[in-house]
N, C-alpha and C positions, 0 to 999 in steps of 0.2 A: 920252587918259591912260594914262598909263605907270607901272607899276607897279615901284618901285628894291626889288631882293633883294639882301641882304649875303652874304660867304663870309669864310670864314677858312681860313686854312690851318694845323693844328695841327701836322702833321708831316710829313716829308718822308724819301725812303729813296731808294737807286740800288743797280739790279745793273747792271754793268757787264761784257759779256762780254770774256776775255781778256787779254790782257797793253796797258799803254798803250805806243800806238805815239806816238813822237817827229816833231818836223818832217823829219826827214832822213829817216825810214822810210815816210813817206805816200806818196808818189808810188808807192813798191813795191806798197803795197795796192791803188790806186786807179788804178794803170795807165796813167798820163797822161806818160811819157816819152814825147819822139818823138826816134824815132833813137838810142835810149841818153841823151837827153842830157834835163835837169830845164827846165822850162818857165822863161821869162825874167821872167815877172810872178810866179812864185811868192815868191822873197823880198818883195819888195813887200809881198804880202796877207797872209804871215806875219807880218811887223812891223806892220802896220797893225792886223789882229783880236788879237795878243797870247795866241793859243795856242801853248801849250807843248807838251801832248800831247795826244792824241784815243783814243777805243776806237770799233773797227770790229768789227761782227760779221761778217766775212770775213777770209778768210788771204790770201797773199798771190797764190795763183791765182784771187781773186775765189769761192771757196767757202766758203758761208755755214755757222757755226761755232755750235753749241750749248751 
């Protein structure tokens, strides 16, 4: 026998560190360039997921920011 519980979301909030990073800067933060060239599949992935910008809790040297 299963018990069913209900849950409701009443409010939401967000806290994002630093400034938003656009798609052109993404590999500078993640360190994914090979021989100083961007990934060949990068643009295909970005076009399919639709994400325009993101927030990372790291800087370009991969140090955590607070």
